[in-house]
C-alpha positions in Angstrom: -2.9 -10.9 1.4 -2.6 -7.7 3.5 -0.2 -7.1 6.3 -1.5 -4.6 8.8 0.8 -2.4 10.9 -0.9 -1.0 14.0 -0.4 2.8 13.8 -2.8 4.0 16.6 -2.6 5.4 20.0 0.6 4.4 22.0 2.9 3.8 18.8 5.9 6.2 17.9 6.2 7.5 14.5 9.7 6.2 14.1 8.6 2.7 15.2 5.6 2.6 12.7 8.0 4.0 10.0 10.6 1.4 10.6 8.3 -1.5 10.9 6.3 -0.6 7.8 9.4 0.1 5.6 11.0 -3.0 6.6 8.0 -5.4 6.1 7.4 -3.7 2.7 11.0 -4.3 1.8 11.0 -8.1 2.8 7.4 -9.0 1.7 6.7 -6.9 -1.4 5.3 -7.8 -3.9 3.7 -10.8 -2.3 1.7 -8.7 0.4 0.3 -5.2 0.5 1.7 -3.6 3.9 -0.9 -1.2 5.1 -1.1 0.9 8.4 -4.4 0.7 10.5 -5.7 2.4 13.6 -7.7 1.0 16.4 -11.1 1.9 15.1 -10.4 0.1 11.7 -9.1 -2.8 13.7 -12.4 -3.1 15.6 -14.9 -2.2 12.8 -13.4 -3.2 9.4 -13.8 -6.7 8.0 -10.0 -7.1 7.5 -9.5 -10.8 8.8 -10.3 -12.5 5.5 -7.8 -10.4 3.5 -5.0 -10.4 6.1 -2.1 -12.6 6.6 -0.1 -10.8 9.5 -0.9 -8.2 12.1 2.0 -6.3 13.4 2.3 -4.1 16.5 5.4 -1.9 16.5 7.2 -0.1 19.5 5.9 2.9 21.7 4.0 2.4 25.0 1.6 -0.6 25.8 -0.8 1.1 28.2 -2.5 3.1 25.3 -2.7 0.1 23.3 -4.7 -1.3 26.2 -7.0 1.6 26.2 -7.6 1.4 22.5 -7.8 -2.3 22.0 -9.0 -4.0 25.2 -12.1 -6.0 24.6 -13.3 -6.1 21.0 -10.0 -5.2 19.3 -8.0 -7.8 21.2 -10.8 -10.4 20.7 -10.5 -9.8 17.1 -6.9 -10.2 16.9 -6.9 -13.5 19.1 -9.5 -15.1 17.0 -7.6 -14.1 13.8 -4.5 -15.7 15.0 -6.1 -18.9 16.3 -7.7 -19.3 12.9 -4.4 -19.4 11.1 -3.2 -15.6 11.1 0.1 -14.4 12.3 1.0 -11.8 14.9 4.3 -9.9 15.2 4.9 -7.6 18.2 8.0 -5.6 18.5 9.3 -4.1 21.8 6.2 -2.6 23.3 4.2 -4.9 20.9 6.1 -7.8 22.5 5.2 -6.7 26.0 1.5 -6.3 24.8 1.4 -9.8 23.4 2.3 -11.5 26.6 0.2 -12.5 29.5 1.7 -10.2 32.0 4.0 -7.1 31.8 6.5 -6.1 34.4 8.1 -2.8 33.2 10.6 -1.1 35.5 8.5 -2.7 38.3 10.7 -1.0 41.0 10.7 2.5 39.5 7.7 4.4 40.8 8.1 7.0 37.9 8.2 4.4 35.0 6.5 1.3 36.6 3.7 -0.5 34.4 2.8 -3.8 35.9 -0.3 -5.8 35.1 -2.0 -8.7 32.9 -2.6 -8.3 29.2 -5.5 -9.7 27.2 -3.8 -11.2 24.2 -1.6 -13.4 26.2 0.2 -15.1 23.4 3.3 -15.5 25.6 1.9 -17.4 28.5 4.1 -15.7 31.1 5.8 -12.3 31.8 7.6 -10.0 29.6 9.9 -8.2 32.1 12.1 -5.1 31.4 13.7 -3.2 30.6 16.5 -5.6 29.9 19.2 -3.1 30.0 19.6 0.1 31.8 19.4 3.8 30.7 16.0 3.8 29.2 14.2 7.3 29.0 10.9 8.0 27.2 11.5 10.0 23.9 15.2 9.7 24.1 18.0 7.6 22.7 20.0 7.6 25.9 19.0 4.0 26.4 19.6 2.9 22.9 22.3 0.3 22.2 23.4 -2.3 19.6 22.5 -5.6 21.5 24.2 -8.8 20.5 21.7 -11.6 19.7 22.5 -15.5 19.5 20.2 -17.2 17.1 18.6 -20.6 17.6 19.5 -22.2 14.3 17.5 -25.3 15.1 14.2 -23.4 15.4 14.9 -21.5 12.0 16.0 -24.3 9.7 15.7 -21.9 6.5 18.1 -19.3 8.0 20.6 -18.4 5.3 23.9 -17.3 5.8 24.9 -14.1 3.9 27.6 -14.4 1.4 29.7 -11.7 3.2 29.8 -13.6 6.5 32.6 -15.9 7.0 32.9 -16.1 10.7 29.8 -18.2 11.3 29.9 -21.9 12.1 27.2 -24.5 11.8 25.7 -23.8 15.3 26.5 -20.2 15.9 24.7 -17.2 14.4 24.9 -13.9 16.0 24.1 -10.4 15.0 23.6 -6.8 16.4 20.1 -5.4 16.7 18.9 -1.9 17.8 17.4 -1.8 21.3 15.8 0.8 23.3 13.7 -0.2 26.3 12.5 -3.8 25.4 12.3 -6.7 27.8 12.8 -10.5 27.9 10.4 -13.2 28.2 10.8 -14.5 31.7 11.4 -18.4 32.2 10.8 -19.1 28.5 12.7 -22.4 28.7 9.8 -23.5 31.1 7.1 -22.5 28.8 5.6 -24.3 25.7 7.3 -21.7 23.4 10.3 -21.6 21.2 13.1 -19.2 21.8 14.4 -17.9 18.5 17.2 -15.6 19.9 18.9 -14.8 23.1 20.6 -11.8 24.6 24.3 -12.4 24.5 25.0 -9.9 27.4 23.8 -10.1 31.0 20.7 -8.4 31.6 19.5 -6.2 34.4 16.4 -8.2 35.2 15.8 -11.8 36.2 14.1 -14.4 34.1 16.7 -15.7 31.7 17.8 -14.4 28.3 15.1 -14.9 25.8 15.0 -11.9 23.5 12.5 -13.3 20.7 10.1 -16.0 21.1 7.6 -17.9 18.9 4.4 -19.3 20.0 2.0 -21.6 18.4 -1.6 -20.3 18.7 -4.3 -22.5 17.3 -3.7 -22.9 13.6 -1.6 -19.7 13.7 1.5 -18.1 15.4 2.9 -15.2 17.2 6.4 -13.9 17.3 7.4 -11.4 20.1 10.5 -9.5 20.4 12.2 -7.4 23.0 14.8 -5.7 20.8 13.9 -4.1 17.4 15.5 -6.1 14.6 13.1 -4.3 12.3 15.0 -1.0 12.8 17.3 -0.3 9.7 20.3 1.5 10.8 20.2 3.3 7.5 16.9 5.0 8.7 18.1 5.8 12.2 18.7 9.5 12.9 22.3 10.5 12.7 22.6 14.3 12.7 20.3 15.3 15.6 22.5 17.5 17.9 20.9 16.0 21.0 21.8 12.5 20.3 24.2 10.9 22.8 27.9 10.6 22.0 28.0 6.9 21.5 25.1 7.0 18.9 27.3 7.1 15.8 29.4 4.2 16.8 26.2 2.3 17.6 25.0 2.9 14.1 28.3 1.7 12.6 27.9 -1.6 14.6 24.4 -2.0 13.4 25.5 -1.4 9.7 28.3 -3.9 10.0 25.7 -6.7 10.8 22.9 -5.5 8.3 23.1 -8.5 6.2 22.8 -11.0 9.1 19.9 -9.1 10.5 18.0 -9.2 7.1 18.4 -12.9 6.8 17.2 -13.3 10.5 14.2 -11.3 9.8 13.3 -13.2 6.6 13.8 -16.6 8.5 11.5 -15.1 11.2 8.8 -14.3 8.8 9.0 -17.7 7.2 8.4 -19.0 10.6 5.1 -17.2 10.5 4.5 -19.0 7.1 4.8 -15.8 5.1 6.4 -15.8 1.7 9.3 -13.3 1.6 11.3 -11.7 -1.0 14.1 -13.8 -1.5 16.1 -11.5 -3.8 16.3 -8.9 -0.8 19.9 -8.8 0.7 20.0 -5.5 2.2 18.0 -2.4 3.2 16.8 -1.1 -0.2 15.5 2.3 -0.1 13.5 3.1 -3.2 15.0 5.5 -5.7 12.6 8.0 -7.2 13.3 8.3 -10.9 12.8 11.1 -13.2 9.2 12.0 -14.6 9.2 12.1 -18.4 6.4 14.5 -19.5 5.4 13.7 -23.2 2.5 14.1 -25.5 1.4 12.6 -28.8 0.5 16.2 -30.0 3.6 18.4 -30.0 1.6 21.4 -29.7 0.0 20.4 -26.6 3.5 19.9 -24.8 4.4 23.4 -25.9 1.3 24.9 -24.5 1.7 23.1 -21.1 5.3 24.2 -20.8 4.2 27.7 -21.8 1.6 27.7 -19.1 3.9 26.5 -16.5 6.7 29.1 -17.2 4.3 32.0 -17.5 2.3 31.4 -14.2 3.2 33.9 -11.9 5.6 32.8 -9.2 5.2 29.1 -10.0 8.7 28.2 -11.3 11.8 29.8 -9.7 15.2 29.5 -11.2 17.8 27.9 -8.8 20.9 30.1 -8.4 23.4 27.3 -8.2 21.9 24.7 -10.7 20.2 27.1 -13.2 17.2 24.9 -13.1 13.6 26.0 -12.8 12.1 24.6 -9.7 8.7 24.5 -7.9 8.2 23.9 -4.2 4.7 22.5 -4.1 2.5 21.9 -1.1 3.7 18.3 -0.8 6.6 17.8 -3.2 9.5 19.7 -4.8 9.9 19.5 -8.5 12.9 20.5 -10.7 12.3 20.9 -14.5 14.5 20.5 -17.6 13.6 20.2 -21.2 14.6 17.7 -23.8 16.8 20.5 -25.2 18.7 21.2 -22.1 21.9 19.7 -21.2 21.7 16.3 -19.5 19.9 16.4 -16.1 22.2 16.7 -13.3 21.1 17.7 -9.8 24.5 17.6 -8.2 24.9 21.3 -7.8 21.5 21.6 -6.3 22.3 18.7 -3.8 25.4 20.7 -2.7 23.1 23.6 -1.6 21.2 21.2 0.7 22.1 21.0 4.3 22.9 17.5 5.6 19.8 17.6 7.8 17.4 18.2 4.8 19.2 15.1 3.1 18.6 13.0 6.1 14.8 13.9 6.1 14.7 13.1 2.4 15.9 9.7 3.0 13.1 9.1 5.6 10.4 11.0 3.9 10.0 10.2 0.1 7.7 13.2 -0.3 10.7 15.4 0.4 12.8 13.9 -2.2 13.2 16.2 -5.3 11.3 15.1 -8.3 13.1 15.5 -11.6 10.8 16.5 -14.4 11.9 16.4 -18.1 9.6 18.1 -20.5 10.0 16.7 -24.1 9.5 19.7 -26.3 11.8 18.6 -29.0 9.7 17.7 -32.0 12.4 15.3 -33.3 12.5 13.4 -30.2 9.0 13.6 -28.8 9.3 10.9 -26.1 12.1 8.8 -24.6 13.2 5.6 -26.0 12.8 2.0 -24.6 16.3 2.2 -23.4 15.4 5.3 -21.2 12.0 3.8 -20.2 12.2 -0.1 -20.5 8.9 -0.8 -18.7 6.8 1.5 -20.9 6.9 1.9 -24.5 5.8 5.5 -25.3 5.6 4.8 -29.1 3.2 1.9 -28.7 1.1 3.7 -26.2 0.7 6.8 -28.5 0.1 4.7 -31.7 -2.9 2.9 -29.7 -4.2 6.1 -28.2 -4.2 8.3 -31.3 -4.2 6.3 -34.6 -4.4 8.3 -37.8 -7.8 9.3 -38.9 -9.6 9.5 -35.6 -10.8 12.4 -33.6 -8.0 14.0 -31.4 -7.7 12.4 -27.9 -7.6 14.6 -24.7 -7.7 12.1 -21.9 -4.2 10.6 -21.7 -2.7 12.7 -24.6 -0.1 14.3 -22.1 1.4 11.8 -19.6 4.1 12.2 -16.9 5.6 8.7 -16.9 8.2 7.6 -14.1 9.6 4.2 -13.5 9.4 4.7 -9.8 7.1 7.2 -8.2 5.7 7.9 -4.7 2.0 8.0 -5.8 0.8 9.1 -9.2 -2.3 10.5 -7.4 -0.4 12.3 -4.4 1.9 14.3 -6.7 -1.2 15.9 -8.5 -3.9 16.3 -5.7 -1.6 17.3 -2.9 0.2 19.9 -4.9 -2.7 22.3 -5.8 -0.5 25.1 -7.1 0.7 22.7 -9.9 -2.7 21.0 -10.3 -4.5 24.4 -11.1 -2.2 24.8 -14.1 -2.7 21.2 -15.6 -5.3 20.5 -18.4 -8.0 18.0 -18.4 -6.6 14.7 -19.5 -3.0 15.1 -18.0 -2.1 11.8 -16.7 0.6 10.4 -14.4 1.8 6.9 -15.0 4.1 4.8 -12.8 5.7 1.4 -13.0 6.3 1.1 -9.2 4.6 3.2 -6.6 6.3 3.2 -3.3 3.6 5.1 -1.5 0.4 4.2 -3.5 -2.9 5.4 -2.0 -6.3 3.8 -1.4 -9.5 4.5 0.4 -9.2 5.2 4.2 -5.6 6.6 3.7 -4.2 3.2 3.1 -0.5 3.4 1.6 1.2 0.4 0.0 4.2 -0.4 -2.6 2.8 -1.4 -5.8 4.7 -4.2 -7.7 6.0 -4.2 -11.2 3.1 -5.3 -13.4 0.5 -3.2 -11.7 -0.8 -0.4 -14.2 -1.0 2.7 -12.0 -2.2 5.9 -13.3 -4.0 9.2 -12.2 -5.8 11.4 -14.5 -6.7 15.0 -14.1 -10.4 16.1 -14.9 -11.5 19.8 -14.7 -15.1 19.4 -14.0 -17.1 22.7 -14.1 -19.6 23.3 -11.2 -22.1 24.5 -13.7 -22.8 20.9 -14.8 -22.9 19.5 -11.4 -26.6 19.1 -11.4 -26.9 17.0 -14.4 -23.4 15.3 -13.9 -22.8 14.9 -10.2 -19.2 14.2 -9.3 -20.0 10.8 -7.5 -20.5 9.2 -10.8 -17.1 9.7 -12.1 -15.8 6.8 -9.9 -18.6 4.5 -11.5 -17.7 5.6 -15.1 -13.9 5.1 -14.5 -14.5 1.6 -13.2 -16.9 0.9 -16.1 -14.2 2.1 -18.6 -11.8 -0.2 -17.2 -14.1 -3.2 -17.3 -15.1 -2.5 -20.9 -11.3 -1.9 -21.9 -10.6 -5.5 -20.6 -13.8 -7.1 -22.3 -13.2 -5.4 -25.7 -9.4 -5.9 -25.7 -9.8 -8.6 -28.3 -12.0 -11.5 -29.1 -12.6 -13.9 -26.1 -11.3 -11.5 -23.4 -15.0 -10.9 -22.2 -14.6 -14.6 -21.0 -12.4 -13.5 -18.1 -15.2 -12.7 -15.7 -14.3 -9.2 -14.9 -17.1 -7.4 -13.1 -17.8 -4.2 -11.0 -18.0 -4.2 -7.4 -19.9 -1.2 -5.6 -18.7 1.5 -5.3 -15.2 1.8 -7.0 -13.5 -1.6 -7.4 -13.3 -4.1 -10.2 -13.3 -7.8 -9.4 -12.7 -10.9 -11.5 -13.9 -14.6 -11.1 -11.3 -16.7 -9.3 -10.2 -19.6 -11.5 -9.5 -21.7 -8.3 -13.0 -21.3 -7.1 -14.6 -23.3 -9.9 -11.8 -25.9 -9.7 -12.1 -26.3 -5.9 -16.0 -26.5 -6.3 -15.7 -29.2 -8.8 -13.4 -31.1 -6.4 -15.8 -30.6 -3.5 -13.1 -29.1 -1.6 -13.8 -27.3 1.7 -13.3 -24.6 2.5 -13.7 -22.9 -0.9 -11.6 -20.1 -1.8 -13.2 -16.7 -2.6 -15.4 -16.7 -5.7 -14.2 -13.3 -6.8 -11.0 -11.5 -6.3 -10.2 -7.7 -6.6 -8.3 -6.9 -9.9 -8.5 -3.1 -9.8 -9.4 -0.1 -7.6 -10.3 3.4 -8.2 -9.9 6.5 -5.9 -11.2 10.1 -6.9 -9.8 13.0 -5.0 -11.3 16.4 -5.4 -10.3 20.1 -4.9 -12.3 23.2 -5.8 -10.9 26.2 -7.5 -12.4 29.0 -9.5 -15.8 27.6 -10.3 -14.6 24.1 -11.1 -13.6 20.9 -9.5 -10.0 19.7 -9.9 -10.5 16.0 -9.9 -7.7 13.4 -9.7 -8.9 9.9 -10.7 -6.3 7.4 -9.5 -6.5 3.8 -10.8 -4.5 0.7 -10.0 -5.1 -2.5 -12.1 -3.3 -5.7 -11.6 -2.2 -6.5 -15.0 0.9 -8.6 -15.1 2.1 -8.9 -11.5 2.3 -12.3 -9.9 1.4 -11.1 -6.4 -0.1 -10.3 -4.0 -3.4 -11.0 -5.8 -4.7 -12.2 -9.0 -3.7 -10.4 -12.2 -5.3 -10.1 -15.7 -2.5 -12.2 -17.2 -3.0 -14.9 -14.7 -6.7 -14.9 -15.6 -5.5 -15.1 -19.3 -3.2 -18.1 -18.5 -6.0 -20.0 -16.8 -8.6 -19.2 -19.4 -6.1 -20.5 -22.2 -6.0 -23.9 -20.6 -9.7 -24.3 -20.9 -9.4 -22.8 -24.5 -6.9 -25.4 -25.5 -9.2 -28.2 -24.4 -11.8 -26.9 -26.7 -9.1 -26.6 -29.5 -9.4 -22.8 -29.5 -6.5 -20.4 -29.9 -5.0 -18.9 -26.8 -5.4 -15.2 -25.8 -2.3 -13.1 -25.7 -1.3 -11.6 -22.5 -2.2 -7.9 -21.8 0.2 -5.2 -22.7 0.3 -2.2 -20.3 0.5 0.4 -23.0 -2.3 -0.9 -25.2 -4.7 -1.4 -22.2 -3.9 2.1 -20.8 -4.7 3.5 -24.4 -8.0 1.6 -24.6 -9.1 2.9 -21.0 -8.2 6.4 -21.9 -10.3 6.3 -25.1 -13.3 4.8 -23.4 -13.2 6.8 -20.4 -13.1 10.0 -22.4 -16.0 8.8 -24.6 -18.1 8.1 -21.6 -17.4 11.2 -19.7 -18.2 13.3 -22.9 -21.7 11.8 -22.9 -22.0 11.9 -19.0 -21.3 15.7 -18.9 -24.5 16.3 -21.0 -26.8 13.3 -20.2 -25.7 12.3 -16.7 -25.5 8.6 -15.5 -28.8 7.4 -17.1 -27.2 6.7 -20.3 -24.9 4.1 -18.6 -27.3 2.3 -16.4 -28.1 -0.7 -18.4 -24.4 -1.2 -19.2 -23.4 -0.6 -15.6 -26.0 -3.1 -14.2 -25.0 -5.7 -16.9 -21.4 -5.6 -15.6 -21.8 -5.4 -11.8 -22.0 -8.1 -9.2 -25.0 -7.1 -7.2 -28.3 -7.2 -9.0 -30.9 -8.7 -6.5 -28.1 -9.6 -4.2 -29.3 -10.1 -0.6 -27.1 -8.3 2.0 -27.0 -7.8 5.7 -27.1 -4.0 6.7 -24.5 -3.7 9.7 -25.6 0.0 10.3 -29.2 -1.0 10.6 -29.1 -3.7 13.2 -28.2 -6.4 10.8 -31.4 -6.0 8.7 -31.5 -8.1 5.6 -32.0 -6.2 2.3 -32.2 -6.8 -1.4 -29.9 -4.4 -3.5 -31.9 -2.5 -6.2 -29.6 -0.4 -7.9 -28.0 3.2 -7.8 -30.0 6.3 -7.6 -29.5 8.6 -10.6 -29.5 11.8 -8.5 -26.8 11.3 -5.9 -25.3 8.1 -6.9 -26.6 6.2 -3.6 -26.8 2.5 -3.4 -30.5 1.7 -3.0 -31.6 -1.3 -1.1 -35.0 -2.7 0.0 -35.5 -4.3 3.3 -36.8 -8.0 3.3 -38.2 -10.2 5.9 -36.8 -13.7 6.7 -39.0 -15.2 4.0 -37.8 -12.7 1.4 -40.9 -10.6 1.3 -40.3 -6.7 1.0 -41.2 -4.8 4.2 -41.7 -1.5 2.4 -38.5 0.2 3.9 -35.8 1.4 1.5 -32.3 2.7 2.5 -29.8 4.8 0.5 -26.3 4.4 1.3 -23.4 6.6 0.5 -20.5 5.3 -1.6 -17.9 7.1 0.5 -19.5 6.3 3.9 -19.9 2.4 3.7 -17.8 -0.5 2.6 -19.0 -4.0 1.0 -17.6 -7.0 2.4 -17.7 -9.3 -0.4 -16.8 -12.4 1.7 -19.8 -12.0 3.9 -22.4 -10.0 1.9 -22.2 -7.3 4.6 -22.7 -3.7 4.1 -20.7 -1.7 6.9 -20.2 1.8 7.8 -17.0 3.0 6.4 -14.5 4.0 9.2 -12.3 7.2 8.4 
C-alpha cells in the first residue's frame, strides 16, 4: 500500500516536496507516501507493496541517465500488471514516447525518444513562453478545462456556484510543461485541456490518461499538485506578477483539490474524501510527564542546570533551546498559559515562510508537568491518550519501580518521535534511560533507508532512549537491541489477555513484526487465485545510535498498527476477524487493544528483557525468539550470492548475523555457510528472497 515519489537525479527539491505533500494529504491514511531514488527503484523489491509510482518535475534527461534500462523496465512491468503511474511536468514528458522540448532553441532543446512510452506520441513544449531554468519568470496560473465525462466521480466543491453540468475549469500552477500532441487521434483519454492558446502546435491536451495493460498512467503538463500555500512568496528575486498569480491559484484551490481526487480515483486509488483544502499539519505541544514526581523534578533540574542548554528569550520570557534539528520552547505546569505570540512577533516573515515548508523548523512547545497536584494532562487536553490509564498499567502499586516509559513526552501531532531525539544530540545527552516520546500522528515518521511517511491515527508510535555503556558491548552487542524490542512487542500482544496469542503475530528478521493475514486462509479455502499475502506487516522497529562519553545513546523507535483502518492490517482488525471465529465456537470475544495498556505492557517487558540482556547477552532469549519468528528452516534465495539457495539456521550470538546454509537443488547441504548483516540486507517476504539493502 505504498505510493513512491521519485526523488533522484533530475528532480527539483520543490517539485518533490509539493508532490509528496499533496499526495500525503489526499491519500493518507490509506497509503504510505514515500520518496525513493533510482538505485532503490532498480534494486529493491518494491512492486508487491506499491500502488502508485509518481515522477515529479525537474529535467527529464537526468531521469533517462538514471533509469534507462532496468529502472524503466521495472516501472513498465509494474504498470502493465495493474500498477499506476503519475508524471507531473518533466515526469509527463518522461512518460511519453517522444519529447520535443524547445526544439528550435539551441540553448534549451531536448529532443528524442523515451523508454516508458505510456503516451504513444509526442510531449511537446514548452506550451507557454517565458520558461527559464531555476526561475519563476515563466510561471503562470493556467486555466484548465476538465473533461467531466472522463471523470464521472468529480465533485463540485460547495463554495463553487458558477459551474454548470458540463463546464469545470480551474487554475493550476504551470512552469515549463508541455502538451500531448495530437491526443485526440490517439487511444488515450484527455482529462483536461489548456483554455489559452499555446505557443506550440499539436492541440490543447494538458493532462491525459492512458490504459496500460491492467494498470494506467496519467501524465500532466502543468502542476496541479502544487499548492499555492506552499509556493514561495517573499523571495526578492520573484517576478512582480508572482503575488497576483498566487492569489489566482488560491481562489481555485477547492476546485483543484477535487480535480486531483478525481484524477487519483481514475488510477483506482482510494482517496481521503474528507479533505477539502490544503491542510498543513499543525504540530501540537509536547506534554512531558512522569509516574514518579521526583523523576520529572530531576529531569527539569538537569535541563535547566546544563550549561548553555536553555536560554531565556528576551521578549517571551520563555526558556528556549535551539537544537541541531529542532527548536524547543519550554514552560512548566506552574507557568502562565502557554503563549508563543510574543516569540512569533520576533520572527521575520522569511523564517515564518520557511517554517510552513519545513516542519523541522516549526517551534516545538514543551510543557513540563512539575505540579504534583496535576502530574499529567486531562483527557480534555489529550483526548487520544489517557495518561492516567497508561501510568496505572505501567506502575501498579507494589511492583518494582519502572524505568522504561516512566517519563514520557506525548504530543497529538509530532514530526517524528525519533527525529526529535536522535537528531538533537545536545538534548539527547541530557535525557535518562527510559525517557520515551509518544505521538498520536507523525507527519514525518521515519523508517529504514530514510523513508518518511505520515502515520495515521490508530498507529502506536513511540521512541525510547537507552544509554548503553560501551563497557558492556562485548556481552551485550548493540545489534541485538532491535531483536529484543521486536520480541517485547510480540510478547506484549500475545500476553495482553487470554486468547490474544491466537492472533498469529510473529517476528520477521531483522526488525519487523508480522501477523497472519485472515484473508489468506479464507481465499485458500475458497481456492481463489492469486492468493493474498500469507503475512502482513504489523509493526516496525528502527534503532538509531549516537556515541558520547563512553556510552551509546540509542533511540529505539517503534510503530505498531494498533487501531488504524489503513493502510495495512491492524491489531484491532485482527481481533475483529478472530472474534468471528470465536463466536462460531461459542467463545467470548476479545476486547480491542487500548493504546495505553499495550504501550505499558511493552515498556515493562522491554525493560525486563534489557536488564537480563545487559548481563547474559542474547543467549537467554534464543529459544523464545526462535519460537516466535517466521524463518526456522525456511529456504531462501540469496540475491547477493548469484541466487544461491540456502536454508536459514538462526542468528549468530556474537554479532547478530543471520546464519544461512547453502543447499543444492535436492536440498542437501553444500557445506557453505553465509552470515548476513541485519543493516545490510532486506528480506522480501513475498518471494523468499534475501537482497542487499540499498542505502
